[in-house]
N, C-alpha and C positions, 0 to 999 in steps of 0.2 A: 559359479558359487551357488550354494544352496541357501535359500532364505526360509525362515520359518513361515508357516501359513499366515500367522497374524501379521508379520512384518510385510509380507507381500501384499496382503489386503490393504494395509496402511499405505503402501506405496501406490497402489492402484487408486486409492482414494485421493492421495496427494496429486497424482497426475490429473485426475478429473477436476480438482479444484484449480490447479495452476494453469491448465491448458483449456479451461472452459471459455465460452464466449464472453466478451467484454461487458463492461458496465452499461454501455448504451443498449445492448441487446437485452440485458437484464431489466433495464428501466423501461424499455419499450413493451416488454411483456406485462409490466405492471400498469403503465399509463396509456399505452397505445397511441391514439391519434395525436395528442399534443406534441409528441416528439418531433415529428417532421417540421412543424411550424417553428419550434424552438431552435432547431439546428440550421435554420437558414443562415447564410453567411453573416457573422457578427461584424459590426462596424469596428474600425481600427481602434477607436476610443475604448470600446469594450474589451478588445483583445489586450490592450495595454493595461487596463485595470485588472484583468484576470492574471496577467503575468506578474504584476506587482503583488496581488493577493497570494499567488502561489509561492512567490519568493519569500514573502513574509511568513507564510505558513510553514515552509520548510526550515527557515531560520529558527522559528520557535520550536519546531520538532527536534532539530539538532541540539539546540540549547537544553531542551528537556532531557535528551539522551545523555548529555554531558553531566547533568545534575542528578540522574536517577539514583535513588537510594532505597527503592522498594525492596521488601523482603524477597530474597532470591530462592526461598524454599519452594519446591514444586507443589502446586496446588491447582485445583480446577479454575478455569478462566471464567470471567463474568461477561460473556459475550452479550447476553440479553440486556444487561444493565447498561453497558456501553452503547448498545444500539438504541435503547430507549432515550438516553441522553442525547444521542445524535439526532434522533427524531424530534426531540424538544427544540434543539438548536435549529434544525431545519424548518420547524414550524414558525419560529420567531423570524428567521431570515426570510422565509417565503412570504410572511405577512407584509414585509416591506419591499418585496420584489427584488430587483437587481441590486439596489443599494444594500439591502439587508443581506443578500447572498455574499457580497464582497466582504462584509464585516464578519459573517459567519464562517467563511472558508478557513481562516487561520485557526479559529476555535475548534472547528470540527476536525481539522488535521491533527492538532495536538491531542484531542480526545481519542482519535483513531490510533495515534502512536501509543497512548496509554493502553488501549485495548490490545494492540499488537504486542507490547511488552508483556501483558498478562497472558496472552496466548503462548508466547515464547516460553514463559516460565512453566506453563501447564504441560509443555512438551519436553520439559527437562533441561531447558537452557538456564544457565546461571546469568541472570540479567544484571548481576553485579559486575560482570566482566564487560569491558569496553567493546570487545569484538562482538558480543551478543547484542549490545545496544545498536551498534552499526548495522548488524543484520536486521534489526527491527526497522530502522530507518529505510533500509534497502527495500523493504516490502512495498513502499510507495512506487518503486520502479517496476514492480510486477503487475501493475494495474492497467497499463496502456501500451499502445503501439510505439515502435521505434524504427527509424530508418536503418538502424544498425543491425536489426534482426537478420539472422541468416536462415533462409528458408530450408536449408539442409538439416537444421537441428531445431529442437524445440525452442519456443520463445523464452521459456523459463531459463534454460541453461545459456542461451545466447545473451540474455540480460545479465546473468551472473558473471559471464565472461567479460562483458563490457564494463561492469562495475568493479572488477577485482582489484585493479591497481589503485584507483582513486579511493576505494573503500578501505584498503589496507592503510593508505596514507592517513585517511581520516581517523581510523582507529588508533594509529600511533599518536596522532596529535591529541586526540581526546584523552588518551591514557596518560599524557604528560601532565605534570603539576600546573604549568602555565595554562594548559587547556582547561583544566578543571576550575581554575580560579578566574579565568577570563571568558566565561561562557558567552558573554554579550558580543565578543569579538570573533566568535567561531566562524560566522558566515564569511567574513573577509579572508580567513585563513583556509577555508575549505571551498573556494569558488568552484574548482573543477568537479569536486564531488557533488555539490549542490546542483551544478549544471546538468550532470548525468541523471540525477534523480528527477529534476524538473522536466527534462526532456520526455520522460515517461509519464510523470504525474500530471503535468499541465493539461494534456488533451482530455483526461478524465475530468479534471476540474472544469475545463471549458464546456464539456457536455453537461455537467451538473449545473453550471451557471446558466447556460443557454435555456435549459428547460425550467429552472427555478425562477427565471426572470419573467416567465409568462404570467401576465396578470390574472388569467383565468384560474390559475392553480391555487394561489393564495397560501395560507398557512398549512392547510391540510396537504396540499401538493408538496410543499417544502418538506414536511415530515416524511411523506412517502419516498421522496427522492433521497433523503438522507438515510432512510432505512435501507434502501437499495445500495447506497454508497457505502454505508457501514458494513453491510453483509458482504459486499464485493471484496473489500480489503481484509475483512476477517477471514474470508475463505482463502485469499492469497497468503495471509499470514499462517493459517493452519497448515496449508500445503507445504509452504516453505520450511517450516520448523519440523514437520514430519520428515521431510527429505534430509534436513541437517541431522536430525536424531539418528536416522538410519545410516547416514554417511559416517557418523561417529562410531557406529557399531560395526559396519561392514567395510568401510572405506569408500572414498568418493567415486572411484572408477567403477566398481561393481554396481553401485546404486545408479550411477548415471547410465550405464549400459542397459540395465534393467528398465530404468525409466523410459529410455528411448524405445525399447522394444514394446513396452506397454502402450506408449503413445502412438507408435506406428500401427500397432494392431487395432487400436481404437479408430484410427483414421480410415481404415479399410472398410468400416461399417457405416 
């Protein structure tokens, strides 16, 4: 299939965003030395706390997705504003160390979902549709590693395949009237879906927590960490919704095949 020059450039850009090195690499480039110290094996108590914070964060994100009433008209996204708010939250969390980070994680996750919704809308998605909202929540799964990834294909499409069934079920439930009226009970109804997302999102949150807990970093370090965190997921969101936009135009199979070709060609260099 023949793609327009502009669309192929957009797809190359999306591949770069979605298959780029992870959050930890990005953070290391900014902070350098403290990373190794922060990523020493976390105690079990800290792991349990991170798990609880991640679960709370995703519950709040899904509840927000169910209640979304933002204007669905296409318009530019406010990436810098959302990143600035994330930096502010990170600064406050970093000031109080690990305890502050645990309180800040759910807030930042919901803030990032708002940014992701904004990016989706800027790429032509109707965020008034339940399916679009679920795709926004799915972005949290594109940020980290998974044991389910198939080395024979890109991490991005492997993750989408792993989410497909549970995400469809989640969309159906959110689209129902009971789902809209009982947003507080969504997490209990969507256990399998949240588990899939958490399996990818929690490692990134763990990396963020481990570094943010370092007392030498303080408020300034927390702000820098959240800037990297926000940029990471904004990039994943931008790439994801570029791909969805092109799939709507050309079909999923042609775009996937071209995506794989681009990714394979990049890996050779």
